N, C-alpha and C positions, 0 to 999 in steps of 0.2 A: 222255682225250677224252670232250665233250660229243656229241650226236647233230649238232647244229647245226656243230661245229667239225669234225666228220669229213665231214660232207656238204662242206663247205667243200673240205676236204683230197680226198677223191674228186673234187671238180669240177677242181681244178686239177692234177690229172694226166689229164684226160680226154684226150690226144693220145695218150698212155700206153695207157689203156683201148682205146680206140680200134682201136690198130696192134698189141696183144698180146693182148687178149681174145678167146677161140676164137669161130667162127660157128657156129651149134645144126644140127645134122644135119639134110638133108632130109626124111629119115622121120619126124620129129619133127611135121614142119608137115602131112606127109599124114595125120596121125595126127588132129590136130585139127582139119582141115578135110573128113576123113570124119566123126567127132563133131557137128562142125556147121559143115555149108555155108554159105557165105559170097559174094554175090552184090554187084550194083552197089545195089541197095535196103537192104542190110545196114549195122549201126553196130556196130563194133568201138573197144573202149578198152583202149590199153595202158597199164599201170603201171608207172612208172620206167622210161622209155625207152633214157633212156642216151642213146647217139651214136646211133641206131635199127639197131642190128646185128640184131633178131629183128623187124623190121618190113617187108621189103620182100616176105618170101610173103604176107603178110597182104594190104597192098596190093595187090598183085599179084591179087588176086580183084575187083579194083572195089568193093571196100567202103568207107566212108566210115571211117576210122581218124582217132582222135583219140589224139594221146599225151601222157603227163603226165610231164615231168620237169624238177625242181625248177635243173636247176645249169645257170648260164648258158654256161658253156664246151662241156659235154656237147649243149644243144641246140643251139647254134651249128653241131656236126658233124653232129646229126640232120639240122639246115636243108638242110644242104651234102648230105649222102648221098639225103635224100630228096625234096628239093624239086623234083622234077621231077615229081613223084605230085600230079593236081591233087586227089586223094581225101584229102589227108593235112591233120590240123588239129595244130598241135602249142604245149602249153598250158606255162608255165615256173611249173609246180603241184605240190605233192605231192597225195597222193589226202586228207588229210586238208581240203586246202584248195578242192579243188575242187568247186564248186556246180552241180549237175545234177538235173534230174528225176529221180525213179524211174521204172525200166520202161523204160530208155532204150536198151541194148543188148544185140544180139544174142550177140556173146564180149567176156566180159572177160580180158584176160591180164595176165601179167607173168612176165618172163624174169629171173632171178636178181635179182628186186628185192621179195617179197613178203615176205621174209624180216624187212627193217626196218621192217616195220608192224606193232602190236598185233595179235596173232592173232586175239581176240575181235571187233576194231573192225573190224581188214580184210574178213574173212568177210561179216561183217554188212554190211557195205557195199555190197559186192560184189551181193553177192543184190540188196540194193536198186537197185542200178542196172541189174541184168539184166530184159528182158521177161521175162514170163514163156516155159517151154522154152528160155530163153536158157543159154549154156553159159561155166564159168571155167577157163580153162586157166591153171595154175601150173608151171613147168620153171623147172630149175636144173642148172648143170655143178659137179659137186665134183672139184677137182684129186687126182689120188693119183701116186705117186713113182714115180720111173723105175725100169723092172721091168729093163730091160737090162742097167744100171752098176750092180751090186750094191752094190759099193763105196762110188762115188760117194753112193746113198741112205745109206749108212750114217754117212758122213763129213756130210752136211747132217745126218740126224737130230742128231747129238754137237752140231752147233753150234745148233740151238735148243732142246737141254736147257742149252745154256752160256747162252744169252742171250733169249730166252724163258720164262725164270720154270719151267723144268721142263722146257719141249718143249711140241709140237705133240700129242702122244697118236698111240697107233698108228694108220694109217688103213683103215680098216673102208669098200669100198665098199658102197654099196645090192645090195640082192640082190630078185629077184620078190618074198618072203616076205614084205619089208619095204611092201609097199604093202599090206596090211592094216590096219597102224598107220596110214602116212600119209594115205590114205582114210578113216579114221575122223574126224579132223579136218572136213573139210567136210560129211560128212554128220552131225556133230552140230549143225551149222549150217542145218539143213534141206536140204543138197543131195542130189539120187538120181543113180541112173544112175552110179554113178563108174566111170574106169577108171585102171589104173595100168600107165604102160611104162617102160623103160629102156633106155638106147643107150649103147653107147659109142665114144670116137674117142679119137683122140695125137694129139699136135701136138711138134714139133723147136722146140728154142729155142736161139737163140745166148747166149751170156754176156750180152751187152746186151739182149737182147729179155727173157731173164730176169729179169733187175734191173728192169728199166721193168715186168716182170708184178707184183712183187712190191710197188711204187708203189701196184699198185689194188688191194692187203688191206688191210682194216680194222685186225686184229691188228698187222702187220707196222709200217704207220705211226704207231699206239700206243704202239709202242716207246721208251723212251729214246732221246734221240739216238745216246749213247754205245754202247748196245746195239744199236741198229739200224745203225749203221756196222760193227759188227762182224760181224753178221749178215749183213748184206750183202757186205762183204769178203772173209767165210770162206765164204762158197758162191762167188763169184767166181770165190775161188785154187780151189776143190775143183774146178768144172766144167771151170776150164782144163785141170787135172793129168788130166782123163778125157776128153779129146778136144775140148773145148771145145762141147759138145753137153749139152742136158738135154733128157730126153723127157720130157711129162707124159700120165698117160691119164687120161683124164677119163671119170666116169661121168653121164650125163644122166638124172633121172627127171621125169616128167610125169604130173600127176594133171589128171584130166578130171570134170567135175563138173557138174553142171544145176540148174537151178534148177524147179521142178516145172511145167509146164503148164498146171494147173488151179488 
């Protein structure tokens, strides 16, 4: 599946994305806004805004937020969610398509979106867009298996081995010691004063909610249709056998980095 094909597939699952992808923890926004306070005169840019799940706490500071979201269906959901904010502008563009003078923003951030952008280009572009002393916040959640229902997790892992070319591999959650490795990336591109934070959260999914969640994952939608059907139906039956609920444990990582002031 090409990048363009995936963007269309993902945008077609916009309603599922909006309903089943989790919200980010409030502690994360507190850390961002402590690191880079925002006010009415501040300018912020969100890359890959999606349906606007990560936008409200930034808009609530009163700053001017520009959001980039190339998917028309996702953009429509974002306008519905965020239309009450007069300090919000949404552009249906990618970062690569976006035209803006350098040094325009106090904060640039991306919520589970920056990994779609080539690293070398992405960090250089963000650096150019930031004002001196401005900050970049990159954060993402990572879904871990159900810890309560061990047999369910084992059955699901077996289904992945059967239908997804040998499986997804063992889930290894991020740890505090991973911060040095992750912060080395922005440092390579000239950023300073870096910080790393981790957060944990969990969410229960019904069978239908969990199947909807799977439709928002690129690797699942890229499967051969027969394998995807086998995987989805197998997971559905496994969850039903174990009480009808799947609990997903999420780890959320936040990397903060600053463009030098001088």
